[in-house]
C-alpha positions as a Python dict, from the first residue, in 0.01 Angstrom:
ca = {
    (1, 'X'): (0, 0, 0),
    (2, 'X'): (-244, -167, -294),
    (3, 'X'): (-55, -445, -472),
    (4, 'X'): (32, -209, -790),
    (5, 'X'): (181, 13, -548),
    (6, 'X'): (367, -207, -379),
    (7, 'X'): (476, -371, -692),
    (8, 'X'): (662, 8, -789),
    (9, 'X'): (802, 4, -534),
    (10, 'X'): (940, -326, -541),
    (11, 'X'): (1010, -264, -922),
    (12, 'X'): (1240, 124, -812),
    (13, 'X'): (1420, -53, -562),
    (14, 'X'): (1571, -352, -835),
    (15, 'X'): (1654, -102, -1021),
    (16, 'X'): (1859, 76, -772),
    (17, 'X'): (2051, -308, -685),
    (18, 'X'): (2135, -349, -1008),
    (19, 'X'): (2212, 61, -1096),
    (20, 'X'): (2443, -47, -800),
    (21, 'X'): (2552, -387, -930),
    (22, 'X'): (2631, -256, -1273),
    (23, 'X'): (2881, 18, -1095),
    (24, 'X'): (3065, -168, -864),
    (25, 'X'): (3134, -417, -1127),
    (26, 'X'): (3251, -153, -1393),
    (27, 'X'): (3491, -30, -1119),
    (28, 'X'): (3576, -412, -1069),
    (29, 'X'): (3636, -439, -1424),
    (30, 'X'): (3834, -94, -1479),
    (31, 'X'): (4087, -134, -1191),
    (32, 'X'): (4130, -497, -1298),
    (33, 'X'): (4240, -303, -1642),
    (34, 'X'): (4498, -63, -1434),
    (35, 'X'): (4666, -343, -1298),
    (36, 'X'): (5032, -437, -1449),
    (37, 'X'): (5054, -709, -1705),
    (38, 'X'): (5410, -866, -1761),
    (39, 'X'): (5483, -765, -2100),
    (40, 'X'): (5525, -947, -2378),
    (41, 'X'): (5791, -1123, -2508),
    (42, 'X'): (5751, -1090, -2913),
    (43, 'X'): (5917, -1486, -3022),
    (44, 'X'): (6266, -1305, -3178),
    (45, 'X'): (6313, -1216, -2839),
    (46, 'X'): (6231, -1597, -2676),
    (47, 'X'): (6476, -1697, -2938),
    (48, 'X'): (6765, -1468, -2884),
    (49, 'X'): (6726, -1547, -2506),
    (50, 'X'): (6713, -1892, -2556),
    (51, 'X'): (7067, -1847, -2808),
    (52, 'X'): (7229, -1617, -2532),
    (53, 'X'): (7224, -1911, -2301),
    (54, 'X'): (7339, -2202, -2522),
    (55, 'X'): (7634, -1948, -2617),
    (56, 'X'): (7615, -2177, -2965),
    (57, 'X'): (7433, -2187, -3290),
    (58, 'X'): (7095, -2424, -3223),
    (59, 'X'): (6853, -2616, -3440),
    (60, 'X'): (6538, -2495, -3499),
    (61, 'X'): (6387, -2768, -3272),
    (62, 'X'): (6598, -2745, -2962),
    (63, 'X'): (6511, -2407, -3020),
    (64, 'X'): (6094, -2457, -3027),
    (65, 'X'): (6227, -2660, -2754),
    (66, 'X'): (6405, -2459, -2513),
    (67, 'X'): (6079, -2199, -2608),
    (68, 'X'): (5815, -2443, -2518),
    (69, 'X'): (6031, -2519, -2139),
    (70, 'X'): (6164, -2186, -2034),
    (71, 'X'): (5797, -1958, -2211),
    (72, 'X'): (5511, -2235, -2234),
    (73, 'X'): (5496, -2113, -2558),
    (74, 'X'): (5456, -2342, -2817),
    (75, 'X'): (5597, -2199, -3156),
    (76, 'X'): (5487, -2290, -3483),
    (77, 'X'): (5832, -2432, -3691),
    (78, 'X'): (5742, -2319, -4035),
    (79, 'X'): (5662, -1933, -3912),
    (80, 'X'): (5982, -1903, -3676),
    (81, 'X'): (6187, -1999, -3986),
    (82, 'X'): (6086, -1770, -4198),
    (83, 'X'): (6133, -1520, -3936),
    (84, 'X'): (6457, -1596, -3847),
    (85, 'X'): (6529, -1631, -4163),
    (86, 'X'): (6407, -1253, -4281),
    (87, 'X'): (6660, -1111, -3973),
    (88, 'X'): (6965, -1352, -4138),
    (89, 'X'): (6905, -1156, -4492),
    (90, 'X'): (6875, -860, -4334),
    (91, 'X'): (7214, -884, -4133),
    (92, 'X'): (7048, -818, -3874),
    (93, 'X'): (7049, -1033, -3524),
    (94, 'X'): (7096, -1388, -3607),
    (95, 'X'): (7314, -1549, -3862),
    (96, 'X'): (7278, -1933, -4029),
    (97, 'X'): (7542, -2154, -3963),
    (98, 'X'): (7413, -2486, -4168),
    (99, 'X'): (7024, -2570, -4302),
    (100, 'X'): (6764, -2486, -4001),
    (101, 'X'): (7038, -2374, -3715),
    (102, 'X'): (7022, -2012, -3610),
    (103, 'X'): (7298, -1858, -3432),
    (104, 'X'): (7333, -1532, -3266),
    (105, 'X'): (7503, -1264, -3511),
    (106, 'X'): (7818, -1190, -3214),
    (107, 'X'): (7890, -1488, -3158),
    (108, 'X'): (8071, -1591, -3407),
    (109, 'X'): (8329, -1447, -3505),
}
């Protein structure tokens, strides 16, 4: 077998191997994406859980600290206050009991 023929044969073998590797990687990625991921939890849902557990109004600093401890997530104070204030204004879920202090609406009489 000549050098050129050998080179062509090796090239075709390598193309086939690369094709098999690509197919394997594609299948591995597809099966990985099919794995169940834990459902995402919104910041408001985290705050609701924290306030439910506390059973009393909490200052925003306490809420942020608890979310960080329980969920391992650092929340932006201004964004969280803004989101909670919108919920308070709508009259859904939260009330403001003092400056930067929130409670679940159903907790208080």
